[in-house]
N, C-alpha and C positions, 0 to 999 in steps of 0.2 A: 093153603092155610087151614089150620085145624078149626073146628067148630068150637068156639068159646063156650057156647051153651052146654055142649056135651060135658065139658070139664066141670062147669058149675053144677050141673045136674048130678054128676057122679060124686062130687064133694058133699052135696046136700043130702045124699043118701046115707052118709056115714056120720054118726053122732059123736063117736069118741076117737081119740088118737090124733096123731100129727103127721104121720108119714104120707098119707094121701094128700094132705095139704101141700106138703113139700114137693111131692111128685107133680101135683097140678101146677105149682109155680114153675117147676123146671120145664114142663111142656110149654108153658106160655112164654117163658123167657127164650126158649129155643126157636120160637116161631115169630116173635114180635120185637120191634125195636125198644130200647129202653125208654124212649119218650112215650111210646104207646103203652108200655107196661106201667109207667108212672100214672098216666091218665086212667088206666084201668083200675089201679089201686085206689086212687082218690075217689073214683066213682063207686067202687065196690064197698068201700068202707061205710057208705051210706046205707047199706043193705040191712034189712031186719034180721037177716039170717047170720048167726054168729060164725058159721063155717065160712061164709063168703068174707066176713070181716077178718077172720083168721088168715085167709088167703091174701087179702089186701095187706095185712100186716107183715106177712112173710115176704111179699114182694117189695114192700117199702124197706125192709131190712136189707135186702140185696142192693137196693138203689141208694140207700142213705150214705154209703161210703163216699159217693161222688156228688150226691145231690142233697144240698142243705135243706131244701124244702121238704124232702122226704124225712130227714132226720128230725126236723122241727115238728112235723106232723106226728111222728111216733111219740115224741116227748109231750106235746101239748094236746093232742087229740086222742090218740090210741090209749094213752094212759088213763083216760077218763071212762073208758068203756067198762060197763058194769059186769060183763061176762068174764068169769075167771079163765075160761079157755083162751080168750083173746089176750088176757094178761100173760098167760103162759107163753103165747106166741110172741108177745112183745119181749119177753125175756130172751127168747131164742133169736129174735130179730136184733136185739142189742148186741148179743154175742157175735152175731154174723157181721155186724159193723166192725167190731173190735178185731175179729179174725181177719177181715179183709184189709183193714188199716195196719194191723200189727198191734199186739197187745201193749207193747211198750209205748208206741206212738199214741195209743188210745188212752193213756193214763189221764191227760187233762180232761178228756170227754168223760171217763169214768168218774173222776172226782166231781165234775160238774153235775152229773146225774145223781151221784150218790149223796150229794149235799142239797138236793132239791127238797121242796116241802111236800111234794105229792108222794105218798108211800108207794104208789104203784110205779112211779119213775125209779125210786130207790130200789124197789124189789126187782125191777128189770135188770139191775146190776148184780144185786146179791145172788139172785137165782140164775140169771143168765150165764154168769161166769163160773158157775159150779161145774166141775170141781176146780176151785180157783188155782190150787197148786198143781193142777195138771195142765194148766194153760201156760204157754210160753211167756216168759218174763216173770210171772208170779210164782212159778216153781222155783226160781232163784231168789225171789224176794217175798217169802211167806209172811214176814213180819209186816210188810206193807199191806198185804191182803188182809191179814187179821185186824189191823188198825182200821182199815177202811170199813170192814164189815161190822166190827164190834161197836162202833159209835152209835148204832141204831138198835142196840139190845133193849132199850127202854121205850122204843117208839110206841105210840098209841095204837098202831095197827097190828093186830095179832097175826094177820096174814104175813106182814113183813117180819115180825119178830120170829115167827116159825122158820122163815127162810134164813134169817141170821143164825139161828141155832143150828140148823141143818148144815149151813155152809161152814161153820166153825167145827162142827162134828166131822165133816169131810176132811178138813185139814188136819185134824187131830190124829188121823190114821197114819200120816207121814211125819207130823211134827207135834207129837204129844206134849213134849216139854214146853214148846211155845204156847200152846193152847192152855196148858195148865197155869203157866205164868200169867197169861191174860185173865183167866177166870179167877185166879186168886186175888186179883186186883178189884174185882167187882164188889159192889155193895148189893147184896142179894135180899135186902129187906122187903122189896116189893115183890108181889106175887108174879108180876109180869116178867121181871128179870129172873126170878127163880125158875120159871118155865123155860126160858132161853138157856139158862145155866144147865138145866137138866138135860136139854137136847144136846148142848155142846159138849157136855162132860161124859157122854154115854160111853165112850171108849177110853176115858182116862182112868187109870188105876190109882 
């Protein structure tokens, strides 16, 4: 059995990036049972160190496909973490769940999270599935992706609005007509929506 402390110490030495977190999770999953990994994740999320909480979030994303407790913990607890790096990892974890389940089968889950009241839960979807139209199912259903994302263009969270604008801008590279049609329907009187519009329309001629 590997020495868990060695992995945690290595992770704590790196301040930025995600790959070392993913590599650490891979090592742990290769050596321990799912039950052990779940217990590790719940315990490590209590850590004062954001890197350890990032690791816990990554592991929960792997487990949440089959374990509803892990999925609920991501939505109800991880989404409340104040560290932006943990929120980035939550987005990656949500995409991992959808990838393991299949994106089409995940549509009800996507709709549940994207209609939540917590902007971090919503952003886990808008950011996690980028580039939406490169994902299976949504590449054939871009209008659905656009509708799901656009409904939050006026959200009070600037963090989320930026994700919305960037996600729509991504889609505009392949489907400029669809994004133009969506943007033309917006009321851009508010400064908040204007900023989202500017992001989303960057590649629209």
